[in-house]
C-alpha positions in Angstrom: -13.9 -6.9 -17.1 -9.8 -6.1 -16.9 -7.3 -8.5 -15.8 -6.8 -6.6 -12.9 -10.7 -7.4 -11.8 -10.0 -11.1 -12.7 -7.2 -11.6 -10.4 -8.7 -9.5 -7.5 -11.8 -11.9 -7.9 -10.1 -15.1 -8.5 -7.9 -14.2 -5.3 -11.2 -13.9 -3.0 -12.9 -16.3 -4.9 -12.4 -19.1 -1.6 -13.4 -16.5 1.1 -17.0 -15.6 2.1 -18.5 -13.7 -1.0 -21.2 -12.2 1.0 -18.6 -10.0 2.6 -16.4 -9.5 -0.2 -18.3 -6.5 -1.4 -17.2 -5.0 1.8 -13.3 -5.5 1.1 -13.9 -3.7 -2.4 -15.6 -0.8 -0.5 -12.8 -0.4 2.2 -10.4 -0.8 -0.8 -12.3 2.0 -2.8 -11.7 4.3 -0.1 -8.0 5.5 -1.1 -5.0 3.9 -2.9 -3.1 3.0 0.5 -6.1 0.8 1.2 -6.1 -0.9 -2.1 -2.6 -1.2 -1.5 -3.0 -3.1 1.8 -5.8 -5.2 0.2 -3.8 -6.3 -2.9 -0.8 -8.2 -0.9 -0.8 -11.0 -3.3 -0.5 -8.3 -6.4 2.5 -7.0 -4.7 4.4 -10.3 -4.7 3.2 -11.4 -8.0 5.0 -8.2 -9.6 7.9 -8.4 -7.4 8.2 -12.0 -8.1 8.5 -10.8 -12.2 11.3 -8.1 -11.1 13.1 -10.2 -8.5 16.6 -10.3 -11.0 16.9 -7.4 -10.7 16.6 -7.5 -6.8 19.7 -7.7 -4.8 20.2 -11.4 -2.8 19.5 -11.1 0.7 19.6 -13.9 3.3 16.1 -15.9 4.2 14.3 -14.8 7.6 11.3 -14.7 9.0 9.2 -12.2 7.6 5.6 -11.3 8.8 4.8 -10.6 4.8 2.6 -7.9 5.0 4.4 -5.2 6.5 3.1 -1.8 5.9 3.1 1.2 8.5 -0.2 0.0 9.9 0.9 -3.4 10.8 3.0 -1.5 13.5 0.8 -1.1 16.7 0.4 -1.6 20.3 -0.8 -4.5 22.1 -1.0 -5.9 25.4 1.3 -9.3 26.0 1.0 -12.2 28.3 3.6 -10.3 30.9 0.4 -7.9 31.1 2.7 -5.2 29.7 2.4 -3.2 26.4 4.8 -3.2 23.5 4.7 -1.7 20.1 6.1 -4.1 17.8 4.8 -5.9 14.3 1.8 -6.7 14.7 0.3 -8.8 11.7 1.3 -12.2 10.8 -1.1 -13.9 8.2 1.4 -13.7 5.7 4.2 -14.9 7.6 6.7 -16.8 5.8 10.9 -17.4 5.1 11.9 -15.5 2.8 13.9 -13.0 1.6 14.7 -10.2 4.1 14.6 -7.7 1.3 11.5 -8.7 0.4 10.0 -7.3 3.6 11.8 -4.4 3.5 10.5 -3.4 0.1 6.8 -3.9 0.7 7.2 -1.4 4.0 9.3 1.2 2.0 6.4 1.1 -0.8 3.9 1.7 1.8 5.8 5.1 2.9 5.7 6.4 -0.4 2.0 5.5 -1.1 0.8 6.2 2.5 2.5 10.0 2.3 1.3 10.3 -1.1 -2.4 9.4 0.3 -1.9 12.0 3.1 -0.7 14.6 0.7 3.0 14.7 2.5 5.6 16.5 0.2 7.1 14.0 -1.7 10.8 14.7 -0.5 10.0 13.9 3.0 8.8 10.5 1.7 11.7 9.6 0.0 13.8 10.9 3.4 11.8 8.8 5.5 12.2 5.8 3.1 16.2 6.4 3.2 16.2 6.9 7.0 14.2 3.4 7.6 16.9 1.8 5.1 19.7 3.1 7.0 18.4 2.5 10.4 17.1 -1.0 9.3 20.8 -1.7 8.2 22.6 -0.3 11.2 20.1 -2.3 13.6 21.4 -5.5 11.6 25.1 -4.6 12.1 24.5 -4.3 16.0 23.2 -7.8 15.7 20.9 -7.3 18.7 17.3 -7.1 18.9 15.5 -4.6 20.8 12.1 -4.5 22.0 10.0 -1.1 22.5 7.8 -0.5 25.5 6.9 2.6 27.5 9.9 2.3 29.6 12.5 2.4 26.5 10.3 4.3 23.8 10.8 7.8 22.9 9.0 10.7 21.8 5.4 10.2 20.4 5.5 6.6 20.4 6.5 7.4 24.3 3.1 9.3 24.4 1.5 6.4 22.3 2.3 3.7 24.4 1.9 5.3 27.4 -1.9 6.2 26.5 -2.3 2.4 25.5 -1.0 1.7 29.3 -3.1 3.6 30.9 -6.1 2.8 28.6 -8.8 0.2 30.4 -10.6 -2.8 29.4 -13.7 -1.0 30.1 -13.1 1.2 27.2 -13.0 -2.0 24.8 -16.3 -3.3 26.8 -17.8 0.0 26.2 -17.3 0.1 22.3 -18.6 -3.5 22.2 -20.7 -4.3 24.3 -24.4 -3.3 25.7 -26.7 -4.2 28.5 -29.9 -6.4 27.2 -32.4 -7.7 29.7 -29.7 -7.5 32.5 -27.1 -8.9 30.5 -23.8 -7.8 29.1 -23.8 -8.9 25.4 -21.9 -8.1 22.2 -23.4 -5.3 20.7 -25.1 -5.7 17.2 -25.2 -1.7 17.1 -21.7 -1.6 16.1 -21.2 -1.7 12.2 -18.6 -4.2 12.7 -20.6 -7.0 14.5 -23.1 -8.7 12.4 -25.7 -11.6 14.0 -24.8 -15.0 13.6 -27.4 -17.6 12.4 -28.5 -19.7 16.0 -26.9 -23.2 15.0 -23.3 -21.6 14.4 -23.8 -19.5 17.1 -24.4 -22.3 19.4 -21.7 -24.5 17.8 -19.2 -21.9 18.4 -19.8 -21.1 22.0 -19.6 -24.8 22.3 -16.0 -24.7 21.1 -14.6 -21.8 22.5 -15.7 -23.4 26.1 -13.9 -26.7 25.1 -11.0 -24.6 24.3 -11.1 -22.5 27.7 -11.4 -25.9 29.5 -8.7 -27.8 27.5 -6.0 -25.5 26.0 -3.2 -24.2 28.3 -3.3 -20.6 26.3 -7.1 -20.4 27.4 -8.2 -18.1 30.1 -8.8 -19.9 33.6 -12.2 -19.0 35.1 -14.3 -17.8 32.4 -17.3 -18.8 30.3 -18.5 -18.1 27.2 -21.6 -15.0 27.1 -21.8 -14.3 23.3 -20.3 -14.6 20.1 -21.0 -12.6 16.4 -19.5 -12.3 13.2 -16.6 -9.7 13.0 -15.6 -7.5 10.2 -12.0 -5.9 10.6 -8.6 -4.6 8.7 -9.1 -4.7 4.8 -6.8 -7.5 3.4 -8.7 -9.8 5.9 -12.0 -9.0 5.0 -14.1 -12.2 3.9 -12.4 -14.6 5.8 -14.3 -15.8 9.0 -13.8 -14.3 11.8 -15.7 -14.1 15.2 -15.5 -12.2 18.5 -16.4 -14.1 22.0 -17.4 -12.4 25.2 -16.1 -14.3 28.1 -17.1 -13.8 31.6 -15.3 -14.5 34.9 -16.8 -16.8 36.8 -15.5 -15.8 40.1 -14.6 -11.7 39.4 -17.8 -9.9 39.6 -17.9 -7.8 36.5 -14.9 -9.2 34.5 -14.8 -9.3 31.3 -12.9 -10.7 28.4 -13.3 -10.3 24.3 -11.4 -12.7 22.3 -11.2 -12.9 18.5 -11.2 -15.9 16.4 -9.4 -15.6 12.8 -9.7 -18.0 10.0 -6.1 -19.0 8.6 -5.4 -19.2 5.1 -1.8 -20.4 3.3 0.5 -17.3 3.2 -0.2 -15.3 -0.4 4.1 -15.2 -0.8 4.1 -19.1 -0.8 3.6 -19.4 -4.9 6.9 -17.0 -4.9 9.1 -18.6 -2.4 11.4 -21.2 -3.6 12.9 -21.6 -0.1 11.9 -24.7 1.5 9.3 -24.3 4.1 8.7 -26.1 7.3 5.7 -28.5 7.3 3.1 -26.9 9.6 0.2 -29.0 11.1 -2.2 -26.2 10.5 -2.1 -22.4 9.0 -2.8 -21.1 12.3 0.3 -23.1 13.7 2.5 -21.2 11.2 1.2 -17.6 12.2 1.7 -18.1 15.7 4.9 -20.0 15.5 6.4 -17.2 13.6 4.7 -14.3 15.4 6.4 -16.1 18.7 9.5 -16.0 17.2 9.8 -12.2 16.0 8.0 -10.5 18.6 9.5 -9.9 21.7 6.8 -11.0 23.6 3.6 -12.2 21.7 -0.3 -10.7 22.5 -2.3 -12.2 25.3 -4.1 -15.5 24.8 -2.4 -15.9 21.1 -3.4 -19.6 20.5 -4.7 -21.8 17.4 -7.8 -23.9 16.9 -9.5 -26.1 14.2 -13.1 -25.8 13.9 -14.9 -27.4 11.6 -11.7 -28.6 10.0 -10.8 -25.1 9.4 -7.6 -23.4 11.2 -8.1 -20.5 13.0 -5.9 -18.1 15.4 -7.4 -16.8 18.7 -6.2 -14.0 20.5 -7.3 -11.5 23.3 -9.2 -8.3 21.4 -6.6 -4.8 21.2 -7.8 -1.8 21.6 -9.2 -0.6 18.2 -6.6 2.8 18.4 -3.4 0.4 18.5 -2.0 1.8 15.3 0.1 5.4 15.2 -2.2 7.9 13.0 -0.2 9.5 10.5 -2.8 11.9 9.6 -2.7 13.6 12.8 1.1 13.9 12.6 1.8 14.5 8.9 3.2 18.3 9.7 5.2 17.0 12.8 8.4 16.2 11.0 10.0 15.2 14.3 7.0 13.1 14.8 7.2 10.9 11.7 11.1 10.7 11.8 10.8 9.0 15.4 7.9 7.0 14.4 9.8 5.4 10.8 13.2 4.8 13.0 11.5 3.1 15.6 9.9 0.9 12.7 13.1 0.0 11.2 14.6 -1.2 14.6 11.8 -3.6 14.8 11.8 -5.0 11.6 15.5 -5.4 12.3 14.9 -6.9 15.4 12.3 -9.2 14.7 14.8 -10.8 11.9 17.4 -11.1 14.2 15.5 -12.5 17.0 14.0 -15.0 14.8 17.7 -15.7 13.6 18.9 -19.1 13.2 15.7 -21.0 13.5 14.6 -23.6 10.8 16.4 -22.4 8.0 16.7 -18.6 8.9 19.8 -16.9 8.4 22.2 -16.5 11.2 22.9 -13.3 13.2 25.8 -13.3 11.6 24.5 -13.7 8.0 22.2 -10.2 8.7 25.2 -8.3 10.0 27.2 -9.3 7.1 24.4 -7.8 4.7 23.5 -5.1 6.9 27.0 -3.9 5.8 26.5 -3.8 2.3 25.3 -0.7 0.7 24.1 -1.3 -2.8 20.7 -3.0 -2.1 19.3 0.2 -0.2 19.5 2.3 -3.7 17.7 -0.7 -5.3 15.1 -0.8 -2.7 14.5 2.8 -3.1 14.2 2.7 -6.5 11.8 -0.4 -6.9 9.5 1.3 -4.1 9.0 4.7 -5.4 8.6 2.9 -8.8 5.8 0.2 -7.4 4.3 3.5 -5.7 3.8 5.1 -8.9 2.8 2.2 -11.1 0.1 1.3 -8.7 -2.1 4.2 -9.3 -3.0 2.7 -12.7 -3.8 -0.1 -10.7 -5.8 1.6 -8.6 -7.6 4.0 -11.6 -8.5 0.8 -13.2 -9.8 -0.5 -9.9 -12.1 2.1 -9.4 -13.0 2.1 -12.9 -14.2 -1.3 -12.5 -16.0 -0.6 -9.1 -17.8 2.5 -10.1 -19.0 0.1 -13.2 -20.2 -2.4 -10.7 -17.9 -5.4 -11.8 -17.6 -6.1 -8.2 -21.1 -6.0 -7.4 
C-alpha cells in the first residue's frame, strides 16, 4: 500500500466504512473529483510550503473553495442567490489560503475539461485581479437575478423559475396513495426500521421546538442520502415533510453530520470555542453569505452534531462542461466568483478575530502575492497528477476494496 493510500484510509477511518467505497469510486471518475475529495491533502501540502506563501490577513473562509462550491440556492427570504455554498471546512484562516484553493481548482478543472491551458492561466489571473479589486473597494456585493449579468443571470433566472414540484418529482414517488421518498433514486438508501423511527421522532421534535424549523409540517418519510464527493461517508439523511394545513405541499430537508474542519491541524490562529461543529459551520455560513439558505439550523442526534437545511435543486451549480467553448461566459462566471469570494471575506470582517475591512483593502492593494498564488496553484495542479495516478493504481489493485 502506498503512503498516499494510507493517508486517505486514515482520514476516512472515522466515517461510515460501508459508504467509503462510494467515495473512492467518485474520486476515481477524474482528477477534479479526486481534488474535491482530498481537501485534507491539499492543506497538508500547503502547510509545508507556508514559509514561501506571503502573509495575509486572518479571515473567515469556507475552506474548501473550488468551482463547484458556488451555486444557486433559495434563502429564507424566498429569493434566489448565487454564492459560496459549502461551509463544512469553514474556519478562521489566512485569506490567501482560500484563494489558492480556488485558483488551483481552475487549473485542475480546465485540464479535466480539456480547455486550453492558456485560457486556464488567463482565468486564474482574472480571478486574482477581480478578487483584489473587490477587496480594495471594501464593499461586499451580492448576486441575485436583478444584479447578475450574462450567463449567471440566465442561470439564476432559470433557478428562480424552477418549482419545488421538480425537486419532489426527482425525489419522491407514490406508494399506496402516499407520497414517500423514492428508493429508486440511486442516491437514496433504505434505513433500518429502529433508526428510521428515531430520526422521524427527532425531526418532529426539531419542528416543534426550533425557531428555525418550518411551522405546520409533519415528518412523512426519511432515507439515507449519498451526495457530494468529500462528504461521502458522513451520516446524511433526507426527510420528507408534509404541510398540515395546505393540501399537497411538501418540503425536503437535508440533515448532514458535522466533523471538525480538516484545516484545523494547520491553523495556528486561535479559534472561537464552538458548542458543536454544526454551530461552527452555520455561524460562519451566516457571516459569509449575504442571505443564508432556507431552514439553516443545527441539531444534535445521538450525541453527534448535524446541520439542517432545505434541500436545494440538484442542478444548482454552473456546468462548465456546457460552456467550455464560450470564453465570454467563462469570463463572467470566474469574475463573479472572485467578487463573491472577496465579498464573503469583507462581509464577515472584524468578527471574532477576523481582519477589518481596512486591513483587507490594504492587502488587496499589494501585488506581489498574486504571482506567488498563480505559481503555487500551477505547481500543485501539475503535482496532483502524480497523486491521482498513484490513487488509480491502488484503486484498480483493490487497495480500497
